[in-house]
C-alpha positions as CSV (number, residue, x, y, z in Angstrom):
1,M,-58.7,196.4,6.6
2,N,-62.4,195.7,6.5
3,Y,-63.7,195.0,9.9
4,T,-67.3,193.8,10.5
5,I,-69.5,194.5,13.5
6,H,-72.1,191.9,14.5
7,R,-74.8,192.1,17.2
8,I,-74.4,189.1,19.5
9,H,-77.6,187.1,20.4
10,Q,-75.7,183.8,21.1
11,I,-72.4,183.6,22.3
12,D,-70.1,180.7,21.1
13,N,-67.4,179.2,23.2
14,P,-64.4,180.9,21.7
15,L,-66.2,184.3,22.0
16,R,-67.3,183.5,25.4
17,L,-63.8,182.8,26.5
18,Q,-62.5,186.0,25.0
19,L,-65.3,188.2,26.6
20,K,-64.9,186.4,30.0
21,F,-61.1,186.9,30.1
22,Y,-61.7,190.7,29.3
23,L,-64.5,190.9,31.9
24,A,-62.3,189.0,34.6
25,T,-59.1,191.2,33.9
26,N,-60.2,194.8,33.0
27,K,-59.8,197.7,35.4
28,I,-63.2,197.7,36.5
29,S,-62.8,194.1,37.6
30,R,-59.7,194.6,39.4
31,Q,-61.7,196.9,41.8
32,Y,-64.9,194.8,41.8
33,P,-63.7,191.2,40.9
34,L,-66.3,189.2,38.9
35,D,-66.8,185.5,39.4
36,E,-67.6,183.1,36.6
37,Q,-71.2,182.9,37.4
38,R,-71.6,186.7,37.4
39,I,-69.8,187.1,34.1
40,E,-72.1,184.4,32.7
41,Q,-75.3,186.1,33.9
42,M,-74.0,189.5,32.5
43,L,-73.3,187.8,29.1
44,Q,-76.9,186.3,29.1
45,L,-78.4,189.7,30.0
46,M,-76.5,191.5,27.2
47,T,-77.6,188.8,24.6
48,G,-81.0,187.9,25.8
49,H,-82.9,190.9,27.2
50,P,-84.4,193.4,24.7
51,D,-83.4,196.4,26.7
52,Y,-79.6,195.2,26.3
53,A,-77.1,194.8,23.4
54,L,-73.8,193.5,22.7
55,W,-71.9,194.2,19.3
56,V,-68.6,192.5,18.6
57,A,-66.0,193.8,16.1
58,Y,-64.3,191.1,13.9
59,D,-61.3,191.0,11.8
60,G,-62.2,188.1,9.7
61,D,-63.2,185.4,12.3
62,N,-61.3,187.0,15.3
63,P,-63.1,189.2,17.7
64,V,-61.0,192.4,18.1
65,G,-63.3,194.7,20.2
66,F,-66.8,195.1,21.6
67,I,-69.2,197.5,22.9
68,S,-72.6,196.9,25.0
69,G,-75.4,199.2,26.3
70,N,-78.8,199.1,27.7
71,L,-82.0,201.3,27.6
72,Q,-83.4,202.7,30.7
73,H,-86.8,204.2,31.0
74,S,-87.0,207.4,33.0
75,L,-89.1,207.5,36.1
76,F,-89.4,211.4,35.8
77,H,-90.6,211.8,32.4
78,D,-91.5,209.9,29.3
79,R,-87.9,209.5,27.9
80,I,-85.6,206.6,27.2
81,F,-81.9,207.0,28.1
82,A,-79.1,204.6,26.7
83,F,-76.1,203.8,29.0
84,D,-73.0,202.0,28.1
85,L,-72.0,198.8,29.8
86,G,-68.4,198.7,28.3
87,W,-66.3,199.5,25.2
88,F,-63.0,197.9,24.3
89,V,-60.7,197.3,21.3
90,L,-57.6,195.2,21.5
91,P,-54.5,197.4,21.7
92,G,-53.2,196.1,18.4
93,Y,-56.4,197.3,16.6
94,Q,-56.7,200.8,18.4
95,G,-56.4,203.7,16.1
96,K,-58.0,202.0,13.1
97,G,-61.5,203.4,13.5
98,I,-63.0,200.4,15.1
99,G,-63.8,202.0,18.3
100,R,-65.8,204.8,16.2
101,Q,-67.6,202.1,14.4
102,L,-68.7,200.4,17.6
103,M,-69.7,203.6,19.1
104,D,-71.6,204.6,16.0
105,T,-73.5,201.2,16.2
106,Y,-74.3,201.8,19.8
107,V,-75.8,205.3,19.2
108,H,-77.8,204.1,16.0
109,W,-79.3,201.3,18.1
110,A,-80.1,203.8,21.0
111,Q,-81.8,206.2,18.5
112,A,-83.7,203.4,16.8
113,H,-85.1,202.2,20.0
114,G,-86.4,205.7,21.0
115,A,-83.5,206.9,23.3
116,S,-83.4,210.6,23.6
117,V,-79.7,210.6,25.0
118,A,-76.8,208.2,24.8
119,H,-74.6,208.3,28.0
120,F,-71.2,207.1,28.1
121,S,-69.2,206.6,31.4
122,V,-65.6,207.2,31.5
123,V,-64.4,205.9,34.9
124,F,-62.1,203.2,36.6
125,A,-58.9,203.8,34.6
126,D,-56.1,206.0,35.4
127,K,-56.5,209.6,34.9
128,E,-54.4,209.7,31.7
129,A,-56.4,206.8,30.0
130,D,-59.6,208.6,31.2
131,Q,-58.8,211.7,29.5
132,R,-57.8,209.9,26.2
133,S,-61.1,208.3,26.3
134,T,-63.1,211.5,27.1
135,D,-61.2,213.1,24.3
136,K,-62.1,210.4,21.9
137,L,-65.8,210.6,23.1
138,A,-65.8,214.3,22.4
139,A,-64.5,213.9,18.8
140,M,-67.6,211.7,18.4
141,G,-69.9,214.3,19.4
142,F,-70.2,213.3,23.2
143,E,-70.2,216.3,25.7
144,H,-69.0,216.5,29.1
145,W,-72.2,216.5,31.4
146,G,-72.0,216.5,35.3
147,Y,-69.9,214.6,37.6
148,L,-69.8,211.1,38.7
149,T,-69.2,210.8,42.5
150,R,-69.3,207.9,44.7
151,K,-69.0,206.8,48.4
152,V,-67.6,203.2,49.0
153,L,-70.0,201.5,51.6
154,S,-68.3,198.2,51.5
155,E,-65.5,196.3,49.8
């Protein structure tokens, strides 16, 4: 199969519905529910702000995965860092190299925009799924770096 990846600058209604469904039902949203207005704001930012990007993988005309990220300018030194905002491939399309193609696209974009490091977070899933994601990222050249900790201050 030949899959294509497109950077999205404008979201048509079928794609909007699919992205909203994912954003409203993924594991992060189950912990931190997103309303319709917030999801729309996220999509507008990912497609309209120069420091954000959204790519969608297609099988023909059908979206089968996405990745998004943003650039942040360090306050401590003259460097730019890239951070992910999400990465997903439909279960029936996993294991076909689409996730790697999406990740390569994100990394190349980060490099082309001056980022010295591309970060990718693995959180919010169960331990088994987090480990699988961590292993996949390690196979793509990412290294474990530090720890993410949190303290919940309100629900």
